PANUNU-501011 format. One record per atom (N, C-alpha, C, O, CB): x, y, z. Coordinates in steps of 0.1 Angstrom, whole numbers, plus 5000, padded with zeros to 4 digits. Atoms other than C-alpha are relative to their C-alpha. Glycine has a CB too. Layout:
BEGIN
XYZ/...
% end
This chain:
BEGIN
499849954993/530650115015/500050125007/500150194998/500449975000/499049915001/531550415033/501349955009/501249845015/499450135005/499249974991/534750455051/500149845001/499749764992/499750105013/499450125001/536050135071/498249925002/498349835010/501549975013/500850104996/532549965073/499949884993/500349864982/498950044999/499650075015/532149655061/498549945006/497849965016/501749874996/501150035004/529349475050/499449875012/500149825020/500349954984/500250154992/527249165068/500149934999/500549904988/499449955003/499450145004/527748845073/499349885006/498149885008/501650005005/500350174995/527148495086/500050075015/499050055021/501449844996/499749974984/528448655122/499050124999/498050105005/501950045006/500949874998/526649005117/499049994991/499250084982/500750144998/501349985009/523348965097/499450154999/499250235008/498849905007/501549904995/521149245088/499249955000/498949874991/499550124993/501650044996/517849195103/499150094989/499150224987/499650035019/500949925007/515349265080/498249945004/497649845000/500549984982/501550014993/511649275098/499250054990/499250144981/499750105015/501850055008/508049145084/499049975004/499249895014/499949904992/500750014995/505149135089/499949824994/500649784984/499350124998/499650145003/504348705086/499449944988/499449814986/499849925010/500950065009/502348675059/500449964985/501649994982/498950094999/498850075009/503148505024/500150124989/501050114981/499549834993/499949845008/502748855005/501350065006/502350065000/498450125005/499149954991/504749015034/501549974996/502550044992/499549945014/498650045003/507448805031/500849964988/502049954989/500149915007/499949955018/507548794989/500650115002/501650124995/498650034990/499649864994/508549145003/501350024997/502150054989/499950025015/498850054994/510649055022/501349894990/502549894989/499449935011/498650145009/512748765001/500550084990/501750054986/499249824991/499749945009/512749024973/500650105004/501250154995/499350024993/499049914995/514449284991/501549974999/502450034993/499850015012/498950034994/516849065007/501049954988/502349964990/499749905012/500049995013/517248954968/501250124993/502350114989/498650024998/499449885000/518149284961/501450005000/502249994992/499750075008/498649974991/520949344986/500649924997/501549974990/500150005015/499250095000/522549004982/500750074985/501750144984/499449845002/499549915020/523049124939/501050095004/502250075004/498650134989/499349864998/523749484950/501850025005/502650115003/498950085013/499050004993/526649394969/500449895005/500849865016/499850075008/499450174997/527449024964/500249935019/501149885025/502050004991/500150084986/526248915000/499649884993/499249864981/498950065013/500350155002/525748545006/498350025011/498250105020/501749885009/501250054993/521848435019/500550065015/500350175019/499849814999/500249994987/522848415053/500650125008/500650125021/500349885004/499849824998/524248805055/498950065001/498950185004/500850074990/501349944996/520848855056/498749885008/498449775004/499450064986/500850094994/518248725083/498450084998/498250204998/500649975017/501949955004/514048775077/499549935015/499149825018/498949894982/501349964990/512548845111/498650045001/498450165000/500250065004/500849994998/508848795117/499950065009/500750085018/499649934999/500049904989/507349025136/498550005000/498250004988/500850154998/500650085005/503748945141/499550175009/500050225019/499749815001/501149845000/500949345141/498849925005/498249825003/499650114980/501650064994/497949345161/499250024987/498249954986/499050105016/500650005009/496649465127/500049844990/499549864979/500450124993/499750115002/497449065117/499149935008/498149885004/501349975001/500650024986/496348975151/498449995001/497649915005/500650125008/501949994996/492649105150/499450024988/499550124980/499350155012/500050045013/491248935122/498050065000/497450074990/500849814997/501450025002/487348985131/499350135001/498250135007/499449905009/500349904996/486849355132/500550134988/501750154988/500550005014/499649895007/486949675104/501350055005/501150045017/499050094999/499249924993/490549865112/499750104999/500750165002/501149994999/500649884991/488650175118/499450015013/499250125019/499150044996/500249994990/487650015147/501049995015/500950025027/499349954998/498550054993/491149895158/500950075003/501750045011/500849924994/498749874999/493450185156/500550014986/501750034986/501749955011/499549985014/493950205114/501149934997/501449825000/500450124998/498650075002/497050175097/501349985005/502349924999/500350034994/499249994994/499150205117/500549865015/501549855022/499650125003/499850104993/498549875137/500349874991/499749764992/498849995009/499550165008/500349635109/501250085004/501850005011/499749934981/499049924996/503249905116/500450025016/501650065016/499750124995/499849954985/503449975156/501249945006/502050005012/498749965009/499350154994/505349645166/501150014995/502150005002/499449864998/498550055007/508049615139/500850134998/501950154994/499849924983/498849845001/508750025140/500449995016/501450055018/499050194996/499750024985/508749935181/501849954996/502850024999/498749865010/498950084996/511749645172/500550104990/499350134989/500149824997/499549925013/513349915141/500750105011/501850155009/498650074988/499849924995/513350135170/501349995010/502350075012/498950015004/499150054990/515049915197/501549914998/502249845005/499049905008/498750095007/517849785173/499749844999/500649764995/501550025010/499550195002/516649385174/499749994981/499549894975/498349845012/500049995018/516249455134/500350174995/499950275001/498249944993/499049945006/518049685113/499250084987/499250204987/501249904995/501349935008/515249765084/499149905005/499149815013/500050014980/501450064997/511749675080/499150064987/498950184985/499550065016/500150015013/510049595045/498250055002/497649995011/500649834992/501649964998/506049785042/499949974986/500849964978/499550175006/500449945010/503849795017/499550135002/498850175011/499349924995/500149805001/503750185010/498550055004/498250165009/500350094981/501549904998/499650205011/500049925014/499149985020/498349994987/500250014986/499850045044/500750085013/500550065025/500349885000/499149904989/502050295062/499150144998/498650184988/502050034996/500449874995/500750615082/500850094990/501850064985/500450015016/499149915007/501850925064/500950065005/501650144998/499650084994/498849974995/504350995091/500449925008/499649865015/500050105005/498950074993/507250815108/499950035014/499650145017/501350034995/499949994987/507550765144/501950094998/502550104988/499849835009/498749875005/511151035151/500749895007/500449825017/500250215007/498750045001/514350885148/499749874985/500649844978/500649925018/499950105018/513250625113/499350124992/498550224994/498649804997/500349955019/513050735074/499949864994/500549754995/501550094989/499950065011/511750595048/500450054989/499650124983/499249954998/499449945013/514150665019/500349924989/500649984978/501150075001/500050135009/514250334999/499149974994/498349965004/500349895004/500850065004/511650214976/500749914992/501949924991/499150074996/499750075009/511749924953/499650064988/499250184989/499749885001/500949975012/510449924914/498649985006/498449895013/500249904987/501550065005/506849924913/499249934994/499049954982/499550034995/500850105004/504549664910/498850064987/498950184983/499249945015/501349975010/501249664883/499650085015/499950035026/498849834993/500649954991/499049964906/498449954999/497649975008/500350144998/501650004996/495649844897/499449875008/500049785012/499350004987/501050074991/493149664915/499849864990/500249854978/498550105005/499550105014/492549334902/497849935011/497349945022/502649855000/501750104995/488449124906/500549894997/501349844989/498350024990/500250144999/488048824917/498849955001/498249995011/500649965008/501150094997/485148574912/499949924996/500649904986/499050014998/499750125009/484348204907/499250064991/499950114983/499849845003/501149975012/481248324883/500350134990/500650144978/498450045007/499949885005/481448664875/501550074989/502750084992/499850085014/498049945007/484448814847/499950175001/500850245000/500549944974/499649874996/483849144854/499150095008/497950075008/500350074988/501149824992/482249504875/498749924997/498149845004/500250234987/501349975010/479349494853/499649884999/498349884998/500250064984/500850085004/478649164849/499449895014/498749785013/500749944989/500750004979/477749104893/498550024993/498150094984/500650205018/501750035002/473849004892/499450155009/500150185020/499449825010/500849904989/471649304909/499849975011/498949885011/498950054998/500550024987/471649294948/501249865004/501049795014/498149955000/498950064997/475149074947/501050045012/501650155013/500650004989/498949994992/477349034975/501450014998/501949924991/499949935007/499050015007/480649154972/500850065018/500550155025/500250084983/498949954991/483949134999/500750095000/501550064992/500749955001/498949894996/486249465009/500350075011/499650135019/499950104994/500049954982/487649555038/500850134999/501150195010/500849885012/499449865002/489449865022/498650104998/497450064994/501150004984/501349914996/487050155026/499950074989/498850114985/500050115013/500349915015/488250354993/499349884994/498149914992/501550054988/500750105007/487349994977/498150014999/497450014989/500649875008/500950004995/484249994994/498950144993/497750124989/500450005014/500449885009/483250344978/500150024992/499350104988/500250094999/499950015017/484250304946/498849914998/497849954992/501649934993/501050095008/482150024940/498450025005/497549994998/500449845002/501949934998/478750174956/500050124993/498850144991/499450065018/499949865008/479250484938/500049984986/499650064978/501350085004/500250005012/479650304907/498749904997/498149914986/501349964994/500850085005/476949994911/499749995017/500249925026/500549884990/500549984985/474850124945/499149875005/499149835017/499050155000/500250114993/472849784941/500349905006/499649825013/499749984997/499050084989/475849594954/499549975014/498650045018/501450085002/499850024977/476049474997/501250014992/501549974981/499449815017/498850074999/479349485004/500449975011/499950045019/500950044995/500350074985/480449285035/501450025005/502150064996/499449815002/498350004994/483849295055/501049884998/501049785006/499950025018/498950055004/486549125043/501249995003/502049994993/500050034994/498849954995/489349145060/501049875002/500449775005/499950085014/499150114997/492548895062/501550024992/501850134988/499249874996/499350045013/495648765038/499150004987/497950044984/500749845003/500649965017/495348745001/499349805003/498449754996/501850064981/500850125005/494648345009/498950005006/497949984999/500749865001/500950024994/492248355035/498850104995/497750064999/500550025013/500749965011/490348615010/499749904996/498649875002/500650074991/499950035011/490548394987/499149845005/498449784997/501650004994/500550124993/489348095010/498650025004/497849925003/500849965012/501649935001/485748345017/499749954991/498949854990/499750174998/501250035012/484948344985/500049854993/499049834986/500150114987/500550124996/485447974982/499049985003/498149954994/500549955006/500450024991/483547935009/498350055002/497550025011/500950035007/500949955003/480748144995/499150095008/497950105007/499649914996/499949904995/480948415017/499650134990/498650204993/501349995005/500549865012/480548704987/500149924983/500849824981/501650185000/499650025012/480448654953/501250084984/501350064972/498850004999/498849955004/483448864944/500550025009/500249985020/500250084992/499649914991/485549084959/501850044991/502049974981/500049915018/498949895001/489249294952/501649935009/501849865019/499350175010/498950024999/492549244953/501050064996/500650144988/500149934997/499249905009/495949424943/501049954990/502049884995/500950105010/499350105012/497649284907/501250005009/501749895009/500250064981/498649994998/500849384926/500049935012/501249905015/500650135001/499950124991/500149144954/500049824996/500549715000/498950045007/500350175009/498848844929/501450014998/502149955005/498849974983/498349995012/502448934906/500849965007/501549875002/500850164995/498250044991/505148894938/499449855006/500249785012/500850165020/500650134997/502748544947/500049924989/499549814989/498650015005/500350095017/502848404910/498549975000/498249884993/500949814998/501050025002/499248424914/498650074988/497450064985/499949995011/500349875009/498548684890/498049884993/496849884994/502250044981/501250125008/496148404870/498350005011/497250005006/500949775001/501550004993/493148404898/499450134995/498350114992/499949995018/500849895000/492248774892/499249944983/499749884973/501050185002/500450015014/489448784863/500750074991/501250044980/498850034998/498849885009/491249104852/500050095006/499050135013/500050054985/499749854990/492949394864/499150114996/498550134986/501550074998/501749835001/490249724870/501150084992/502250084995/499250155022/499249895007/491749964846/499450155013/498350185019/499350024978/500149854985/492350334873/499350054993/498750125000/501450125007/501149895000/489950524850/499249935004/498450025005/499650074988/501050064992/487550274866/499750035015/498950105021/500249885000/499449984983/488950234902/501450065000/502450004994/500049855009/499049925002/491550464905/500949935018/500249945028/499350214998/499150084995/494450264928/499950095014/499950225012/501449974991/499249934988/495050344969/501150055000/502049984996/500249925009/498949935000/497750614973/500949875003/500649785010/500150125010/499350074999/501050424968/500349854999/501249775002/500150045007/500350174999/499550084961/501049914991/501049974980/498449974993/498850075008/502349844944/500750065003/500950134993/500149994988/499149964996/504849994961/500749945013/500149935024/499750105000/499150034988/507649874985/500850095004/501750144997/500749904999/498749904993/509550085011/500549945008/500249825007/499750135008/498450044995/512449995032/500050095010/500150205006/501350034989/500149874986/512350215068/501249945004/501449825002/498550015014/499450034992/515250225089/500450125010/499750235010/500849954995/499749954993/517050375116/500550144994/501450114985/500549925007/499649915009/517750775103/502049985005/502849984996/499150175004/499050034996/521150715124/501149854997/502249815000/499650035011/499150115008/522350405106/500549984988/499949904980/499649905001/499449975012/524850505078/500749864997/501649854989/501250145001/499750195009/525350055071/498550024994/498550054982/500249785014/501250015004/521750045067/499350084986/498650034978/499550045011/500049895009/521550385047/500949964992/500249934982/500350145006/499450015011/524150305025/500149884995/501049874988/501150045000/500550135000/523249935021/498250044992/497849954984/500049935020/501249995009/519750055005/500650094991/500750044980/498750055007/499649955011/521150334987/500049984987/499550054978/500850025001/499650055009/522150114961/498949914994/499349854983/501149945003/500950035001/518849964958/498850104998/497850074993/500049925008/501049925003/516750244957/499250044985/499850084975/500450095005/500449975016/514450294926/499450164998/498250175003/498849894994/500449894998/514150674920/498550084993/497950174997/501250064996/501349965008/511250714897/498849945011/497850015015/499949924982/501150004984/509150524926/499650045015/498750025023/500049925003/500049904992/509950744949/499350154996/498550225002/501450015004/500949805005/508951104927/499049954997/498450024990/500550124983/501549995005/505650944922/499449995012/498350045011/499449884989/500250084990/505150814959/500050165012/499350195021/501449865002/499849834994/506451204969/498750085001/498250155010/500850104988/501349915007/503451324951/498849975003/497950045000/500049984986/501250124996/500951084961/499850025016/498750075021/500749824996/500149954986/501951105001/499750125001/498650155007/501049975008/500349884996/502051455002/498250035000/497550075010/500950094989/501450015001/498251434983/499449975015/499150055024/499749874988/500050034991/497351205009/500450085014/499650025021/500349914997/499249964990/498951365038/499150195003/498750245014/502050004991/500749865002/497251725029/498249965003/497450035010/500450064982/501550064994/493751525034/500649965015/500250045024/499249844990/500150074987/494751355064/499449945000/498349965006/500050035010/500650065002/494251055050/500049875016/500649885027/500549984985/499950114991/493750725072/499249884997/498749884985/499550045013/501250115004/491550405070/498450055001/497549984998/500049865012/501349954998/488650625077/499050094987/497850104986/500350105013/500149965007/488750815048/499949994984/500850044978/500450055005/499950075015/487950695010/501250094994/501050214995/498350014990/499249915006/490950854992/501049894995/501649805000/500750125010/499450065009/492350724960/501450104992/501250224989/498949964991/500049875013/494950894936/501649904999/502149825007/500050245004/499150075007/497950784914/500850114995/500250214993/499549914990/499249875005/501051004901/501049884991/501849804995/500950125015/498750045012/502850884866/501050114995/500850234994/499449964985/499049935005/506051014852/499449994982/499349884976/501649935005/500549955010/504751214820/501050134991/501950194996/498650055006/499149895004/506451454798/500950055007/501050175009/499550094997/499049904994/509051494816/500250045016/501250075023/499750114994/500249994986/507151544848/499149925004/499049815000/499750145005/500450154989/504751374873/498450094993/498350214991/500649995025/501749995006/500451384858/499949935015/500849855017/499349884983/500950044992/498351294895/498950025000/498550134998/500250015008/501650005006/495151234891/499549955024/500249905033/499649804980/500050004986/493651204928/498249995001/497550004991/500850155009/501650114996/489951064942/499350015017/499649935026/500549784998/500550024984/487851184977/498349944997/497549984989/499950195010/501450045002/484550984980/499350005016/499849945026/500049844991/500750064990/481851005007/500049875005/499649804995/498950024999/500450134993/481850655030/499149974997/498949865003/499949995011/501250065004/478850595016/499749984985/498749974978/498950065006/500449975018/479650614982/498950104991/498650084979/499649884994/501149965006/476950844974/500750164996/499950254993/498550005011/499549965005/479451074964/501550004994/502449975003/499750055004/498449995003/483151104942/500450154997/499550224991/500449904986/499349915008/485251414933/501149924997/501349825003/500550145006/499150005003/488151374913/500550154995/499850254993/500049904995/499049885005/491051614900/501749964997/502349875001/500150135014/498350005010/494551634881/500450105002/499950215003/500149984984/499149835001/497351844884/501249944991/501249824988/500750085019/498850015006/500651844865/501350105004/501450225004/499750024987/498749844993/504251994880/501449874992/501449764986/500450035031/498750065003/507651894872/499849915011/498849895018/501350095000/499850094992/509351614891/500250055014/499749995024/501049934994/499649934991/510851834915/498650085010/498850115021/501050094993/501449954998/507251984923/498849915004/497649935007/499750064989/501150114996/505751664931/499349995011/498249945009/500449895000/500449974992/504951704964/499350095006/498350075014/500649995002/501449875005/503552064959/499249994995/498350054999/500050094994/501450025009/501151954933/499249915006/498049925006/500149944985/501150084992/500151654957/499250075011/498250015015/500649885006/500449924990/499251944983/499050114996/498350175004/501250055005/500649955004/497552134960/499149944995/498150014996/500450054996/501350075005/495251914944/499049985011/497849985010/500349864992/500750064990/494351794978/498950115006/497850085010/501049965010/500849864996/493452214987/498549974989/497449934993/501250184994/500950025011/491352184953/499249915004/498349965011/500649974988/501550074990/489151894965/499450015009/498250025008/500049915004/500649944987/488751975000/499450134996/498250134999/501250035012/500749895004/487752324985/498849984991/497950074991/500850084995/501150035006/485352174963/498849885009/497749875005/500549964985/500850114992/483951874989/499350085012/498250035015/500949875006/500549964990/483152115020/500049975012/500849895016/499350014998/500150074985/482452065053/499249885002/498049884999/499350105010/500850124997/481451705063/500549894988/500249784990/498350044999/500450065012/481851565034/501049895003/501449864992/500250094986/499950145000/483551245046/499349955017/499949895026/501949954998/500650034989/481151195073/499149904987/498949904975/499450145010/501150115005/478850915065/498450105001/498250215006/500149845012/501149935004/475250985054/499049945007/498649855001/499750004987/501550144998/472450805070/498650054995/497649984995/499549965020/
% end
């Protein structure tokens, strides 16, 4: 710790803000475990603070109708700015590309499995689904990728946390759905996946599988604590992916996929944009040095936008 700064303790705990879903809590507890191990702190030196977000409270409408990804972070970031929490733990694929003034994300935990998982009570793979089968998904990316690959399928809205979606599947609302392998792994529920879907078949969401920890820019204690648990390799890949997303002006209303990997001492970034109705998909890839990852992300986005032309992200009717 810098200077004479004291570690958090039972009297003055580090307050860790999170959503209240089982997965969000698992990610917050993982963050706490890593902080405790890195700094020799007791469990009572870190307090988990659950914050209800609009995105969690409104489950009956698609995200694009109620305001987008930021609805999973707005209340948490307001608490961070107000000082009622010290750090906030986020699934990075849910994070808007820009942070509010005064906040920064410069700590990432080691990335989990980036792949999507296929879940179905009967079919063992996407290709085994019968013609016209109903598939549930709340992700515009997954919906567009699925319809592009299997235009015969019917896709219905499937919002809610992991447990809610599994119950919908059990209730027969749909014949199959998708979740992130990372979330299932963190919940100890990987066995529920019929199979992971390889990235060559379904390129994942930007930053899928990554946990980011947000703090106030002017908080040197949080900065020092988090620096010890930051995973540079994850930060390097996310710099490329999120620059790609930023250049595309990505939101929950635009089907975008992207994945960067370390490759031959540099980065290999693959990206995909789709029409929302799944009628067209454009893919590209680019390699760069690690230091030029963000530039590579912007360059790949411009290449795909140049191929797409005006109105690519508009729905066809």
